[in-house]
N, C-alpha and C positions, 0 to 999 in steps of 0.2 A: 180874163185873159190867161190866164193860166189852164181854166179848163180847153181852152177853143188851143191853146198849145199841146198840150199832154193828149189828147186828140188826135191828132196831125202825128202824133210821136206813134202813139199808138198803131195806128193807120199804116205809116212807113215799117214798123215792126211787122206787122203783120202782111205786107205785101213782099218785104222779107224776106216771107218765111214762103208765101205762093209760088216766086221766084226761084226755090229752093237751094237760099243763098244757104242758109242754117245748114241742111245737108250737103252742101258743098265742102261747109266746113267741119264736118262731121269728116268726113275723109281725109281732108287736107290733116285733121288730129291725131288718129288711126295712124297715116301715113307717115308722120311724121316722127312718129313714137315707134312705129315699125323701122324705121330710119336707126333711131337713136339705141334702137336692140343692137340692129347688126352691127352698128359702128363699135360700139359698148364691146361687143362681145371679140372684136376682131383689133382692140384697143388693152395696153398690159396694164392691169389693174386701175382703169382711168375709167369704170363704168359710170361711176356716180359726176364726173365732173362732163362726161360726153351726156350725160343725160339731160344737166342743166342746162348745158352751149346749146343742146338742139330743142328744148322746152322754148326757151327765151327767144332762142331765135326765128322760131316759127312767132312765136308772140307777135314778134316786130315785124320779122319778112311778111308774114302771110297775114296777121292785123293788118296791117300798111297797106297791101295790095286789096284785100277786100273793102276798106275804106275809099279808097280811090274809085273801085267799080262802084261803091254803093252809089259814093256822093254823083260819080257820073249817068247812071241810067235811072237813079227813083225821082232824080227831080225834072230828066229830059223825059220820062215813059208820062210824066204829069204834062207835060206840055203837048208831047208827040199825041197822045190821045187827048187833048183840048178838055181835061177832066182840070186844068186849071182855069178856065176859063169858068165852070161854075163855082169853086172854090174860092177865086177872090172876087167872084159878083154877091158873095154871102157877106153877112157883116163878120168880117175878120182882115185883118192888115195884113200886106205882104209879108212885112218882118217875121210877123208870127208863126205863118205858113214858114220861113225860111229856117227859123228857129226850132220849129218844131220838127221839119225833116231830120235838122243835126243832132234832136233828141232821140230821135227814134234810130237811127245810124248807133248812136253811142249805146244806145240800150242792146241792139244787134252785136257792138264790136266788143261789148260787157259781157255779152254770152259768149265770143270767141274766146277771151281770154279765161271765160272761167273753165273754159271747156279744156285748153291749154294746162290752166295751173291743173284742174284736179288732176289731169292725163299723169301731168309730171310728178303730182304727187304719190299716188299710185306708180308709178316708176320708182322713184327712189325708196318707199317702203318695201317693195318687191326685193331692193337689193339692201335693205336694213338700212336708211336712212331714212331723216325726218326731214322739213319742211324748215329749213335755215332763216334767219332774221334777214339774212344777205338778200335771199330770193325773195320773201315777201317784198323787200326794197325795190329788186329786179323787175317783180313782176307790176309793180306800182309803177316804176317809173317807165314799163311798156305800154300799161294800159293807158296812160297820159298822152305817150306816142302815138296810139293810134287813132286817140280822140284827136289829134293836134291835125293828122294828116286827113281825116273826116273833113274836119274845116277850112284845109285847103282843098279836098273837090269840091267842095259845098261853094266855095268862094268862085272858083273860075267856072262851075257851072252854072252858076246864076248869072252870066251874061253869054260864054260860051259854046260851040258843039261840041256836044262827047267827044269824039276825036281830038281836038283840039285841048279840052280839058283833059283829056289821060294824058297829054305828052306833057303838057304845063305840070300837072298834080307830081307826076312821076320823076320828073326834072327836079322840083322842088323840093322833092322828097328825097332823091336822090343828092343832091348838092347839099342839104341838110345833114345829111351822113358823113358827108367827108368834108365839112369844112373846114379842119383842122387842117387837112391835106391841103387843100387848096390853098388857106393861107401860108402856109410854108413854101408849098412851090411858088409861091405868087414872090417872094422876100427876093428870090434871084433874078424879077425879071425887073423891066424898064419900068420908069417912076408912072407913066402913064397906064401899065399895066395894073400895078399897083392899086391906084385909083379907083380903078373902073373894077377892080375885084374887089376892093374895099365896098364901093356902095351895093355892089349885086347881093354880097353877103350879107349887107344891113338889113335886104328888105325879103331876105330866107329865113324860117325858123333855124334854129338849130338844136334841130332832133336827133343831133351824136349825144345831147345831154344826158339823153334818156336812153341811150342804146345803153347796157348794162354791164355788156361781157364784149372783150376783143380792143380794150384800149386800157393803156397804164393806167390814166384817170379817172377810169370810170369800169370799173371789171368784178363782177359776183365774188371773182375769187380771191379777194382782197377785202381787210376788215377796213378799208379806209372811206367805203360808201358811206357818208352819217345819213339821218334824218334829216339833216340842216339841208344836207344835197339835196336829200329827195322835195325835201319843202322847198329849196331855191329852184329847182328845176321844174317841179311839178307847178306855181307862180310862173316862171318861163312859157309854157303852156299853154296856162290858161292865160293869159296873158296875149296869145297868138293865135288863142281860141276865141276870144270877146271880141278882139279887131280884126280878124278873117271876116267871123259872121255880121260884124256891123257894117262892114263893104259890101257884103253879098249881099244883106239888105236895100242897102243903100242901090248898088246896081241893079238888084232885083227887081223893086221899084221902078225905076226907070224903063224897065224892060217893057216893049209893046208887044203883045200876043194877039193883036187882029192880023 
């Protein structure tokens, strides 16, 4: 079973390389770092802070967008080219196929996060600074976020078209990033709006917990993001990954490819 899942994951990784995903990632990494250099030069003795913010924002935003695009096209291409017929006819379970696809996406996204991390370390080194513990925590949180978004994309792709899956995945990720703001805005609304908002937010992953910069409660520039927080946020993301993949496996198993 593990061998079959791993074989699918490696094939997914190779497919991502063939469609030039990783080359696009390299362009994004260099572009983000060039932007960081320009903005750092325009700032007043804030080069280090700019380098950190741009690097982490790149991991989070571009990593999540890449996760959505991979989730849409890698699974849909198998169906569109009808190669899924040959796969499901072999002694392999459909849930193994779904999990293998997500694992392959996780490999690609891990490379993306690693590239951003290396670029950020190099930029900090040029400025005479080193990678701090706070940045290590922030990088781990960003990595968990993009893996969670990949599970969201796989879930919607298991039963919907690429266009709708893209809209749903992007909307869920965006809502998950601003759930505290939505909750705050709903407090001044009527009772039924508060109820609807609460129900809606319960079915959306709180990916804002993994956004390590820009909020007072979770910021790489503060010392209050503990390893305990990183562990709890990672468990939150892992729980959503397992749940979304389980639902995706059930829906994909019921799907008719005839």
